[in-house]
N, C-alpha and C positions, 0 to 999 in steps of 0.2 A: 260535137266531134267535127273536126275540120276535114276537108278533102284530103289533106296530107295523111291524117290518121287512117282514113279508109284505105288508101292505096298502100300502106305499109303492111307487109305480110306479118302475121302473128308469130310465125316461126323464127323471126329474126330477133325476138326479144331475148335478152340476156340479163339476169339479175345484176344490179349495180350497187356498189357500196354507198351511193348517195341516196338510196331509197330506205324506207323503214325496213328493218330486218324481218324476214319471214312474213311480209305482207301477203295479201291474197294472190297477187300476181306471181310472186316468187313461189308460193306454195303450189299454185296451178302449174307453173313451169316445171318444178321438180316432180310433181305427180305425173305429168306427161312424160318426162324423161325416164322415170322409173317404169311406167307402164310400157313405153316403147321398148325399153331394154328387156323387160320380162317377155313381151311378145316375140322379140327376136330370138330369145333363148328357147321359147316354147316351139317356135317354127323350126329352129335348128334341131331340136329334139325329135320332132315328127319326121324331119328329113332323115335323121340318123336311123330311126326305126324302120323307115321305108327302105333305105339303102341296105340295112342289115338283113331285112327279110328277103331282098332280091339276091343278096350275096350268100345264099346258103349252099352254093355249089361245093362239091367235094373236090379239093385239089389233089390230084394224084401225086404230085411232086411234094416231098416232105418239106423242102425249103419254102415253097409257095404256101403250103398249108401253115407252116410256122409263122411266116410273115403276115399272112392274113389274120391269124389268131392274135398276133402281137398288135396289129392295127386295131382289131376289134376291142382288145382289152384297153388300149389307150383311149379309144373313143368312149368306152363305157366309163372309164375313170373321169374323163372330161365332163361327160354328161352328169355324173354324180356330183362333181364340184358345182356344176351349173344348177342342179336341183337344190343344193344348199344355198346357192346365191339367190334363187327365186324366193326362198324362205326369208332371206334378209331383205329383199326388195319388198315383200309383203309386209314385213315388220316396219320398214321405212314408211310405206304408205299408211299403215296404222298410226304411226307417229304424226304424219301429216294430219290425219283425221282427228287425233286427240290434242293437237296443238303443241306437241313436244318436239316436232321435227326441227332440226337445225340447232338444237341446244345440247350441250354435252351432258351425258347421263351421269357423270361424276360431279361436275362442278356447277352445272346449270348455265354456264356461260355460252355465248354463241359459238358454234363450231366454225363458222366463217364460210362465205360464199365460195371462195377458191377451193377450199377442201371439199365442199359439197359438190362443186362442179366436177372435180376429179374423182371423187368417191361418194356418190349420192346415198350410199347406205351407211355412211360414217355415223357412229354414235358418240364418239369422243373427240374433243378438240385435239389439235396437234400436241399441245403440251401434255394433256392427260394420256394420250396414246403413247407418247415417248416415256412417260413415267411407267405406264403399264408394261411396255417392252423392256425397260431396264429392270423392273421387278421380275419379269419372266426369266431374263438372262441370269439374274442372281440366283433364283430358285433352281434353274436348270443346271447351273454350275455346282450346286450342293451335292 
C-alpha cells in the first residue's frame, strides 16, 4: 500500500464499471450504504416517537386540533412506509450475504451500478422492471 492509498479517505470510493461486477469492495460499499440508510430511518422514527409523546397537549381550538391530528396521521403514514422500506433494506443485505445482490431476480443479469446507486434495494434490472410495470398496467386496465 502506498502513501497515497493511506491518505485517501475510504468514504470517497464509488463503484466503477471498469471493476469486476459485485466484487468485495462493491458489496462492502452497498452494505454500508444500506446500513447507513436503515440507521437514518430508525433514528428518524425514534425522533418521531419522542416528538409525538411530547405533543400530547389538548388543543382547545378545533382547527388547531384538526391540523395537529392531520400532521400526526401524515407522519404515521410516512413512518409506516419507512418500516416497509427497512424490510426491503434487510432483504437487500441478505442478498449481499447470499451472493445474489446486484443481479436481477427474473433474468439473473446484472442490475447495473447506476440503478443500484439510485435504488440500492432494486431486485430487477431496468428492462425487467419496465416489463413488470407494463404488465401491471395491462392487468389494471382490465
